[in-house]
C-alpha positions, -999 to 999 in steps of 0.1 A, spaced: 0 0 0 29 24 7 44 18 -28 10 26 -44 6 56 -22 40 69 -32 31 65 -69 -1 84 -63 18 110 -44 39 119 -75 7 123 -96 -12 148 -75 -9 186 -69 9 202 -40 -23 206 -19 -31 169 -22 6 161 -14 3 180 18 -25 157 29 -3 127 24 25 143 44 3 151 74 5 129 104 -32 122 107 -40 85 102 -76 94 94 -66 118 66 -43 91 52 -71 66 54 -95 90 36 -69 97 9 -63 60 3 -101 54 1 -105 81 -24 -74 75 -47 -65 38 -43 -92 19 -60 -94 -19 -55 -76 -20 -22 -97 -25 9 -87 -8 41 -101 -4 75 -96 25 99 -94 17 136 -94 45 162 -68 44 190 -95 40 216 -109 9 198 -74 -7 197 -67 1 234 -102 -12 245 -96 -45 225 -62 -50 240 -74 -43 275 -103 -67 272 -80 -94 258 -53 -89 284 -79 -88 312 -93 -121 300 -58 -136 297 -47 -125 332 -80 -136 349 -78 -171 334 -42 -180 337 -20 -192 365 14 -177 370 46 -198 368 66 -205 399 87 -176 409 68 -151 388 48 -124 404 10 -121 404 14 -83 403 35 -63 379 28 -27 389 33 -14 424 23 20 438 33 29 474 5 42 496 24 45 528 56 31 543 40 -2 549 13 -5 522 15 -10 485 -13 -9 458 -6 -39 436 -19 -40 400 -18 -70 376 -9 -47 347 3 -11 344 -31 -1 329 -53 -20 353 -78 -1 374 -85 -28 401 -58 -34 427 -51 -51 460 -35 -34 490 -6 -55 504 11 -49 537 49 -49 537 69 -51 569 101 -32 574 131 -50 560 158 -63 584 193 -61 571 210 -96 571 247 -101 563 250 -132 541 281 -153 535 289 -184 515 283 -216 534 258 -199 558 227 -219 567 194 -203 562 157 -209 565 139 -199 533 107 -202 514 107 -222 481 75 -231 462 54 -220 492 72 -243 516 98 -236 543 132 -251 537 166 -253 553 194 -246 529 231 -237 525 242 -207 505 267 -216 477 269 -185 454 257 -149 461 248 -127 431 246 -91 442 237 -80 407 205 -102 404 199 -101 442 196 -139 444 215 -168 458 223 -203 447 213 -226 476 215 -263 483 186 -277 502 188 -300 533 165 -330 533 155 -352 563 176 -384 564 148 -405 580 119 -397 601 140 -378 626 153 -343 632 185 -348 613 190 -333 578 215 -339 550 225 -317 520 217 -330 485 241 -315 460 217 -322 431 190 -302 447 201 -267 441 183 -236 428 186 -198 427 164 -180 452 156 -143 455 171 -128 486 137 -117 498 127 -154 501 150 -158 531 133 -160 565 163 -162 587 200 -169 589 206 -199 612 235 -200 637 257 -231 641 240 -240 673 206 -243 657 217 -266 629 234 -299 633 241 -323 604 265 -350 592 282 -347 558 285 -383 547 
């Protein structure tokens, strides 16, 4: 359509050329309807496109489950020091208010034992690699040896966890294990 429009552009007077140079999509649509015979075109207003996308996105977000370690909310607006308005999209009008507690600074080191949340469950883990850039840590989980209070590390059970998933750093007195 642009090539045909360019050819038509060369054939018309200066006044008609000014219309094709204008930035109005509606004027361009009317020009094409008038001068380009045999080519069907449809004009959609910006509001119609936005409304269509919003309805499709709303349907998509209401009927899907989020993946592990993805957020349910993607736009956050602080209301106070301890409350956030949480929206599912940046253009959403409905929101939930979530309470946030004040963060406590924890100094983390390699080989520290921690209590953390993974997949909605509490776990004991050991820190292997700390990534300050991504604000996450590679951890190895401890698993119960038998029905007892003893735990053992499993090297094959490692994953990256966001730092905000840590509940507590454990001292050596709180955690006993045998590396065998």
